[in-house]
Legacy VTK file of the C-alpha trace (Angstrom):
# vtk DataFile Version 3.0
C-alpha trace
ASCII
DATASET POLYDATA
POINTS 192 float
17.846 32.333 38.496
18.035 30.003 35.733
17.252 26.941 37.886
13.952 28.730 38.822
13.358 29.529 35.293
13.421 25.960 34.360
11.370 24.565 37.653
8.546 26.708 36.268
8.942 25.652 32.873
8.461 21.673 34.183
5.306 22.725 36.198
3.483 21.921 32.960
1.323 25.295 33.520
3.629 27.103 30.643
3.016 27.231 26.903
6.443 25.103 26.415
5.874 21.455 26.042
8.046 19.105 27.620
10.480 18.667 24.519
10.786 22.300 23.851
11.655 22.942 27.537
14.521 20.284 27.181
15.707 21.658 23.958
15.791 25.078 25.477
17.693 23.857 28.526
20.432 22.269 26.698
21.369 25.168 24.901
21.104 27.649 28.159
23.358 25.254 30.019
25.869 24.528 26.807
26.137 28.524 26.621
25.979 29.382 30.014
23.155 31.377 30.056
22.263 33.196 33.273
20.771 36.416 35.082
20.364 39.011 32.433
21.832 37.074 29.682
17.970 35.533 29.280
17.059 39.103 28.540
19.463 39.210 25.081
18.789 37.584 21.624
20.052 34.246 21.575
22.718 33.808 19.111
23.619 30.043 17.488
24.868 28.766 13.891
21.589 27.422 12.992
19.326 30.481 12.186
16.117 28.714 12.358
17.046 26.650 15.276
17.838 30.057 17.216
14.702 31.559 16.079
12.714 29.114 17.819
14.464 29.213 20.750
14.302 33.161 21.091
10.610 32.644 20.478
10.890 29.854 23.608
12.891 32.252 25.364
10.207 35.421 24.990
7.123 33.156 25.860
8.897 32.588 29.295
10.883 35.442 29.700
8.402 38.914 28.908
5.585 37.487 31.402
8.231 36.967 34.123
10.169 40.366 33.474
6.722 42.520 33.524
6.039 40.712 36.805
9.614 41.680 38.142
8.643 45.031 37.148
5.729 45.114 38.950
6.788 43.751 42.336
10.039 45.305 42.789
11.018 48.412 44.840
9.276 49.522 48.286
5.520 48.796 47.940
2.964 47.359 49.761
2.511 43.616 50.389
-1.267 44.297 48.594
0.146 45.646 45.841
2.775 42.678 45.253
-0.166 40.203 46.100
-2.261 41.754 43.417
0.646 41.525 40.515
1.137 37.920 41.211
-2.581 37.281 41.357
-2.837 39.412 37.942
0.331 37.238 36.882
-1.109 33.836 37.373
-4.495 35.422 35.713
-2.852 36.812 32.929
-0.827 33.416 32.288
-3.805 31.368 32.798
-2.561 29.318 35.446
-5.864 29.323 37.222
-7.491 27.521 34.285
-4.543 25.351 33.713
-4.840 24.085 37.117
-8.457 23.437 37.030
-7.992 21.380 33.405
-5.577 19.497 35.399
-8.434 18.902 38.187
-10.969 18.058 35.543
-8.683 15.646 33.639
-7.928 13.758 36.777
-11.647 13.866 37.794
-12.553 12.058 34.058
-9.541 9.512 35.160
-11.382 8.759 38.148
-8.181 9.882 39.836
-9.980 11.523 42.736
-7.202 11.951 45.061
-5.107 14.063 42.561
-7.800 16.068 41.439
-8.424 17.223 44.947
-4.616 18.093 45.416
-5.108 20.632 42.503
-8.332 21.946 44.217
-6.481 22.076 47.427
-3.597 23.696 45.927
-5.677 26.687 44.438
-7.536 27.064 47.488
-4.515 26.951 49.412
-2.596 29.593 47.461
-5.332 32.022 47.288
-5.651 31.493 51.270
-1.879 32.591 51.584
-2.246 35.438 49.224
-5.884 36.703 51.505
-3.656 36.209 54.754
-0.904 38.611 53.582
-3.387 40.898 52.309
-5.444 40.825 55.370
-2.589 40.824 58.028
-0.101 43.374 56.300
-1.937 44.690 53.386
-0.818 48.320 53.795
2.941 47.359 55.021
5.454 48.466 52.784
8.214 45.923 52.536
11.213 45.091 50.581
10.929 42.379 47.693
13.517 40.193 50.082
11.141 40.239 53.020
8.015 39.794 50.882
9.542 36.523 49.182
10.723 35.241 52.838
6.959 35.584 54.048
5.345 33.900 50.890
7.954 31.329 51.029
6.765 30.528 54.938
3.697 30.493 53.900
4.284 27.724 51.078
6.517 25.871 53.330
3.426 25.287 55.706
1.174 24.317 52.785
0.062 20.889 53.459
-2.024 18.718 50.332
-3.499 16.059 52.155
-5.778 13.002 50.882
-7.538 10.425 52.492
-5.978 7.055 51.650
-8.275 5.042 49.840
-7.780 2.197 52.201
-8.781 3.987 55.405
-12.245 5.500 56.127
-14.347 2.546 54.155
-17.093 1.043 54.202
-17.593 -2.660 52.991
-20.803 -4.123 52.134
-20.972 -8.018 52.118
-22.365 -11.031 53.253
-21.101 -12.288 56.744
-19.116 -15.517 55.444
-17.570 -13.550 52.533
-16.034 -10.598 54.397
-12.539 -11.023 54.480
-11.102 -8.051 56.340
-9.775 -8.627 59.967
-9.335 -5.276 61.260
-12.994 -4.350 61.463
-13.459 -1.144 63.942
-17.566 -1.775 63.952
-20.001 -4.146 62.268
-23.437 -3.602 61.364
-25.735 -6.779 61.016
-28.384 -5.891 59.247
-31.864 -7.368 60.583
-30.127 -8.657 63.893
-32.124 -7.783 66.951
-30.736 -7.038 70.538
-31.352 -9.888 72.574
-31.694 -12.699 69.516
LINES 1 193
192 0 1 2 3 4 5 6 7 8 9 10 11 12 13 14 15 16 17 18 19 20 21 22 23 24 25 26 27 28 29 30 31 32 33 34 35 36 37 38 39 40 41 42 43 44 45 46 47 48 49 50 51 52 53 54 55 56 57 58 59 60 61 62 63 64 65 66 67 68 69 70 71 72 73 74 75 76 77 78 79 80 81 82 83 84 85 86 87 88 89 90 91 92 93 94 95 96 97 98 99 100 101 102 103 104 105 106 107 108 109 110 111 112 113 114 115 116 117 118 119 120 121 122 123 124 125 126 127 128 129 130 131 132 133 134 135 136 137 138 139 140 141 142 143 144 145 146 147 148 149 150 151 152 153 154 155 156 157 158 159 160 161 162 163 164 165 166 167 168 169 170 171 172 173 174 175 176 177 178 179 180 181 182 183 184 185 186 187 188 189 190 191
């Protein structure tokens, strides 16, 4: 589906820039491109523009076509998960996710960095669970999609809010927090 292709492009995990994605989307919408028309060469009045659009189309479609060939038909869950994992690696999605994680760590945006770590770990956990529970089971692509979707629907990324679970250190007269659950006073003895 065209919406899914553009959702993928907008993740920032493809080799297509935001500007290129917008140009491609505008052309596709204006020309009613959908379904198998993605596999056909785009034609337009400006040959240079068309050439660039076709390069973008191929950059995004060819890996997806390869993945589709590997996962369609009645094959085992393990084979489908392996194909998806290979797609992730072939498209360097694992490295791109790691790069985002590093970028946020460098910017000291640890919550976002942690979310990318969780994202990768949770995707791999879902893949592992599918293979462990039903690896040798042969299912249709539709059934596999429903199971994968159920796993991703349950996926939760969490962070510890920066205002909770903190330790404040300061002198007694300058402490402004009114919702203190515990206070440790250094140098105070019981009975004094």
